[in-house]
matplotlib code that plots the C-alpha trace (Angstrom):
import matplotlib.pyplot as plt

x = [109.9, 107.3, 103.9, 100.7, 97.6, 94.6, 91.0, 89.6, 87.3, 86.9, 84.6, 85.6, 83.0, 83.9, 87.6, 87.3, 88.0, 85.6, 87.7, 86.2, 88.6, 86.4, 82.8, 82.1, 83.9, 84.2, 87.7, 87.3, 90.6, 91.0, 92.2, 91.5, 94.0, 93.1, 96.8, 95.7, 93.1, 95.7, 98.3, 95.4, 94.6, 98.4, 98.7, 95.6, 97.1, 100.1, 102.5, 105.0, 107.9, 108.3, 110.3, 108.1, 104.7, 106.7, 107.1, 103.6, 102.1, 103.8, 102.4, 99.1, 100.1, 101.4, 105.2, 106.0, 109.4, 110.3, 110.2, 106.8, 105.2, 107.1, 105.5, 101.8, 102.5, 103.5, 99.8, 98.3, 100.1, 99.1, 95.4, 96.2, 95.4, 98.9, 101.6, 104.6, 103.8, 106.5, 104.9, 102.0, 102.5, 104.3, 107.2, 105.2, 102.2, 100.4, 100.6, 99.3, 96.3, 95.9, 96.0, 94.0, 91.6, 94.1, 96.3, 93.5, 92.6, 95.9, 95.9, 93.5, 96.3, 99.4, 101.4, 104.5, 106.8, 104.1, 103.7, 100.7, 102.9, 104.6, 101.6, 100.9, 104.4, 104.2, 101.1, 102.8, 105.8, 103.8, 102.9, 99.7, 98.9, 95.1, 94.1, 91.0, 89.1, 85.7, 82.9, 84.9, 88.2, 86.8, 85.8, 89.0, 91.0, 89.4, 89.8, 93.4, 93.9, 92.1, 94.3, 97.4, 99.1, 101.9, 102.1, 99.5, 99.8, 96.3, 95.6, 92.3, 91.9, 88.4, 86.7, 84.5, 80.8, 77.5, 76.4, 79.6, 78.1, 75.6, 78.3, 81.7, 82.1, 85.6, 84.4, 82.4, 80.5, 83.2, 85.4, 83.1, 84.9, 88.1, 90.5, 89.4, 93.3, 94.1, 90.9, 91.3, 94.6, 93.7, 91.2, 94.1, 96.3, 93.7, 92.8, 96.1, 99.0, 101.7, 100.2, 102.5, 100.0, 100.9, 98.1, 98.2, 95.8, 96.3, 94.4, 95.7, 95.5, 98.5, 100.6, 103.7, 101.2, 102.0, 105.4, 106.8, 104.1, 104.9, 108.4, 108.9, 105.0, 104.3, 100.6, 98.1, 94.2, 91.3, 89.7, 90.2, 87.1, 87.1, 87.9, 87.1, 90.7, 91.8, 92.4, 94.0, 96.7, 96.9, 97.3, 100.2, 102.0, 101.4, 102.8, 105.8, 106.4, 105.7, 103.5, 100.0, 97.0, 93.7, 90.9, 87.1, 83.6, 79.9, 77.2, 73.8, 73.2, 76.6, 79.9, 82.9, 86.4, 89.8, 93.3, 96.3, 99.6, 102.3, 104.1, 102.0, 98.3, 96.9, 96.4, 93.5, 94.8, 94.3, 90.8, 90.1, 91.8, 89.3, 86.2, 84.3, 84.9, 82.6, 78.9, 77.1, 75.0, 77.6, 80.2, 78.0, 76.5, 80.3, 80.6, 77.6, 78.3, 81.8, 80.9, 77.7, 77.8, 75.8, 74.6, 76.7, 74.0, 76.4, 75.2, 76.7, 76.5, 77.4, 80.5, 81.6, 81.2, 83.1, 86.0, 86.1, 86.6, 89.5, 91.0, 90.4, 92.4, 94.8, 95.6, 95.9, 98.9, 100.6, 100.2, 100.4, 97.9, 96.4, 96.8, 95.1, 91.3, 91.0, 94.5, 93.9, 89.8, 87.1, 84.6, 81.2, 78.6, 75.0, 72.6, 69.6, 70.9, 72.0, 75.5, 76.6, 80.0, 80.5, 84.2, 85.4, 89.1, 90.7, 91.9, 95.3, 96.7, 100.3, 100.6, 99.7, 102.2, 101.7, 102.4, 105.6, 106.4, 106.6, 109.8, 111.0, 109.2, 109.9, 107.5, 103.5, 102.6, 101.7]
y = [83.4, 81.8, 82.6, 82.9, 82.6, 85.6, 84.8, 83.7, 81.0, 79.5, 76.9, 74.9, 75.8, 73.7, 74.5, 77.8, 78.8, 81.3, 82.9, 85.3, 87.6, 90.7, 90.2, 92.6, 91.0, 87.8, 86.6, 84.0, 82.2, 79.8, 76.4, 73.5, 70.9, 72.2, 73.2, 76.7, 75.2, 72.5, 75.7, 77.7, 74.2, 73.7, 77.2, 77.1, 74.5, 76.5, 79.0, 77.7, 78.5, 78.0, 75.0, 73.3, 74.0, 72.4, 69.1, 69.1, 69.7, 67.0, 64.8, 65.9, 64.7, 68.1, 68.3, 72.0, 73.3, 75.7, 78.3, 77.6, 77.7, 81.1, 82.8, 81.0, 83.0, 86.3, 85.6, 84.8, 88.2, 90.2, 89.5, 90.4, 86.8, 85.9, 87.9, 87.3, 85.2, 86.4, 90.1, 89.2, 89.8, 92.4, 91.2, 91.2, 88.8, 91.4, 93.8, 91.4, 90.8, 94.7, 95.5, 92.0, 93.9, 96.9, 94.0, 92.4, 95.4, 96.1, 92.7, 93.8, 95.9, 93.3, 91.9, 89.8, 93.0, 95.0, 93.9, 94.3, 94.9, 97.4, 99.3, 99.1, 100.0, 103.1, 104.1, 103.2, 105.4, 108.4, 111.4, 113.3, 116.9, 117.3, 120.9, 120.8, 118.2, 119.3, 117.9, 116.2, 116.3, 114.0, 111.5, 112.0, 111.3, 108.1, 106.9, 107.9, 105.9, 103.1, 103.0, 103.3, 106.1, 106.1, 109.8, 112.5, 116.3, 117.7, 121.4, 123.2, 126.4, 125.3, 123.6, 120.8, 122.4, 120.2, 121.1, 119.1, 115.9, 115.7, 114.8, 114.9, 111.5, 111.5, 113.7, 112.9, 114.7, 115.0, 116.9, 119.9, 123.1, 121.5, 121.8, 119.8, 119.4, 118.0, 115.7, 114.1, 113.6, 111.6, 109.6, 108.4, 107.5, 105.1, 103.9, 103.1, 103.9, 103.1, 106.0, 109.4, 112.2, 115.9, 118.5, 122.1, 124.7, 127.3, 129.9, 129.9, 133.3, 133.1, 130.2, 131.4, 130.1, 126.5, 126.8, 124.9, 122.4, 121.1, 119.9, 116.1, 115.9, 113.7, 114.8, 117.8, 116.6, 118.5, 121.8, 125.5, 127.4, 130.9, 132.7, 132.9, 132.2, 129.9, 127.1, 129.1, 129.8, 126.2, 125.6, 128.2, 126.4, 122.8, 123.9, 125.9, 122.6, 120.4, 118.4, 117.3, 119.1, 117.0, 119.0, 119.2, 120.4, 120.8, 123.2, 122.9, 120.3, 119.5, 117.6, 118.7, 117.6, 117.9, 117.0, 119.9, 117.8, 120.8, 120.9, 118.2, 119.8, 123.1, 124.5, 126.2, 129.4, 128.7, 127.9, 131.2, 133.0, 131.6, 132.7, 135.4, 139.3, 142.3, 143.0, 140.6, 137.9, 135.2, 137.0, 138.5, 135.0, 133.9, 136.7, 136.1, 132.4, 133.2, 135.7, 133.5, 132.7, 128.9, 127.7, 124.6, 122.1, 119.2, 116.0, 113.2, 110.9, 114.1, 114.6, 111.0, 111.0, 113.9, 112.3, 109.1, 110.7, 112.4, 109.7, 107.7, 110.2, 110.5, 106.5, 106.8, 109.4, 107.5, 104.2, 104.5, 101.7, 103.6, 107.2, 109.9, 110.3, 113.9, 115.3, 118.8, 118.0, 119.6, 116.5, 117.4, 115.2, 116.6, 115.2, 115.8, 113.6, 110.8, 111.5, 110.9, 112.8, 115.1, 115.8, 119.4, 120.0, 122.9, 125.3, 125.8, 129.2, 129.4, 132.6, 131.3, 133.1, 130.0, 127.5, 129.0, 128.5, 124.6, 122.9, 121.0, 117.1, 114.5, 112.1, 111.4, 109.5, 105.7]
z = [93.1, 94.8, 92.9, 94.8, 93.3, 94.2, 95.3, 92.1, 90.9, 87.5, 85.4, 82.3, 79.3, 76.3, 75.3, 77.3, 80.9, 82.8, 85.3, 87.8, 90.3, 90.3, 90.7, 88.1, 85.1, 84.0, 81.9, 79.1, 78.5, 75.5, 77.0, 74.8, 76.6, 80.0, 80.8, 82.3, 84.5, 86.0, 86.3, 88.4, 90.1, 91.5, 92.3, 94.5, 96.6, 97.5, 96.1, 94.0, 91.9, 88.2, 88.6, 90.9, 88.7, 85.9, 87.9, 89.3, 86.0, 84.5, 87.3, 85.5, 82.2, 81.0, 79.7, 80.2, 80.5, 83.4, 80.7, 79.2, 82.8, 83.4, 80.3, 81.4, 84.9, 83.1, 81.2, 84.4, 85.9, 83.4, 84.2, 87.7, 88.9, 90.7, 93.0, 94.7, 97.6, 99.8, 99.6, 100.9, 104.5, 106.8, 108.9, 112.4, 112.6, 114.9, 112.2, 109.7, 111.7, 112.2, 108.8, 107.5, 105.4, 104.1, 102.8, 101.6, 99.5, 98.2, 96.9, 94.3, 92.9, 93.9, 90.9, 90.6, 91.1, 93.2, 96.5, 98.9, 101.8, 100.1, 99.7, 103.5, 104.5, 102.3, 104.4, 107.9, 106.4, 105.6, 107.4, 107.0, 107.7, 108.3, 108.4, 110.3, 112.6, 112.3, 109.9, 107.2, 109.1, 111.7, 109.8, 107.7, 110.9, 111.5, 107.8, 107.7, 111.1, 109.9, 107.0, 109.1, 108.5, 110.6, 111.9, 111.5, 112.8, 113.4, 113.1, 114.5, 116.9, 117.6, 120.8, 121.2, 121.3, 121.6, 118.2, 116.7, 117.6, 114.9, 112.6, 114.5, 116.0, 117.5, 120.5, 123.3, 125.9, 128.2, 125.8, 125.7, 125.9, 125.2, 122.1, 119.2, 118.1, 121.4, 121.7, 118.4, 119.0, 122.3, 120.0, 117.7, 120.7, 122.2, 119.0, 117.6, 119.8, 117.4, 115.2, 116.1, 116.2, 116.8, 117.9, 116.9, 118.3, 115.4, 113.7, 110.0, 108.5, 105.7, 104.0, 106.5, 109.4, 108.3, 106.9, 110.1, 109.7, 106.4, 107.0, 106.8, 105.5, 102.8, 102.1, 103.3, 104.0, 105.0, 104.6, 106.6, 107.5, 109.5, 106.2, 102.3, 101.3, 104.4, 101.5, 99.1, 102.0, 102.6, 98.8, 98.7, 101.3, 99.9, 96.6, 98.0, 99.5, 96.6, 98.9, 97.3, 99.0, 99.2, 100.1, 100.1, 101.9, 101.3, 100.9, 101.4, 98.5, 97.2, 98.5, 96.4, 96.8, 94.4, 94.8, 93.7, 92.8, 92.6, 89.6, 87.8, 87.8, 87.9, 91.8, 94.0, 92.8, 89.4, 89.9, 91.6, 88.7, 86.3, 88.3, 86.4, 87.7, 86.9, 87.4, 85.2, 87.0, 87.3, 88.8, 91.3, 92.3, 92.8, 95.3, 97.0, 97.5, 98.6, 101.6, 102.5, 106.1, 106.6, 109.7, 108.4, 107.6, 107.2, 108.8, 109.9, 106.7, 104.8, 106.8, 106.5, 102.6, 102.2, 105.0, 103.3, 99.8, 100.7, 102.4, 99.8, 97.7, 100.2, 100.2, 96.2, 96.7, 99.6, 98.7, 94.9, 94.3, 91.6, 90.3, 92.2, 90.6, 91.5, 90.7, 89.2, 89.0, 91.1, 91.9, 92.8, 94.1, 94.1, 96.3, 94.8, 92.0, 94.2, 94.5, 90.8, 90.5, 88.2, 87.1, 86.0, 85.4, 87.6, 84.6, 84.5, 84.2, 82.7, 84.6, 88.0, 90.3, 93.1, 90.7, 89.9, 93.2, 93.0, 93.3, 90.0, 90.0, 87.7, 85.7, 86.4, 89.3, 88.9]

ax = plt.figure().add_subplot(projection="3d")
ax.plot(x, y, z, "-o")
ax.set_aspect("equal")
plt.show()
């Protein structure tokens, strides 16, 4: 294996070596003889095998066997400083250029046994069902396309209106009156012709309305409006199919997102079952909020915030560079508090009839 050094800097301070890869933290390594600094310097020149490094270090006066160097490389790997050189790039030079920033991002999480190119291939091979291409959904589509998701199915039954232009940047004046799903798909095709995209102009009124669309899908993302229980229907369709569901939205002063991992976390139906009932003030307040008809106060920056949060959580599921952060969690960002997130677990309901529909799953996600 040829080992490559990630982008890092270091400086010798007495018998220690101060190494910085992520600007938020510095690593101090004991290096009284300068062997670690020499190893880093050789790796900076070019990717090498352990055997090649052993020879190169001998030229610097360090007599280290291939096994010694291998142990040193394993130590650097545990610190996140090296990766497999042959896993840094995709097969096609054009794809490498297209996904230059994505590959650089995955380099943060790459290791000798985790290739940055493999993360990007997972995105390219993924199929995401996007529910709603309005406020947060339009930004979500743009983010997913930028990340290189290979196939998108876009569901919406609305038409483009001029009032959408404050927060939905997929659309143009010429699109007024046309299907949002169709125009969003047209944007994706123009943005990246390699992405397969399927527009679906459909009103969702039950879980069964999504049954044909979840076939072959790796993840469902977005949020449906038009009915207070629309997202519950999407939740049931996702759980039945064993597909992760990432959703979010906003009210006048808060942004919210969560994700459901069927068979591993509580689902949206669990959360609804835990809501207060009766005539006490808290229960009445829940009923009022659920049935409020808002004039949609979502602005462009808010919509983009929601869409990007959903896309990042979707990326965690699809690429697996880290575990999903909102799995089984309701994450709320309060505009009045500077968008500081608050995390609340969804209450697991052992009697949840929807969770029982989930197919068997094995283990935890990485």
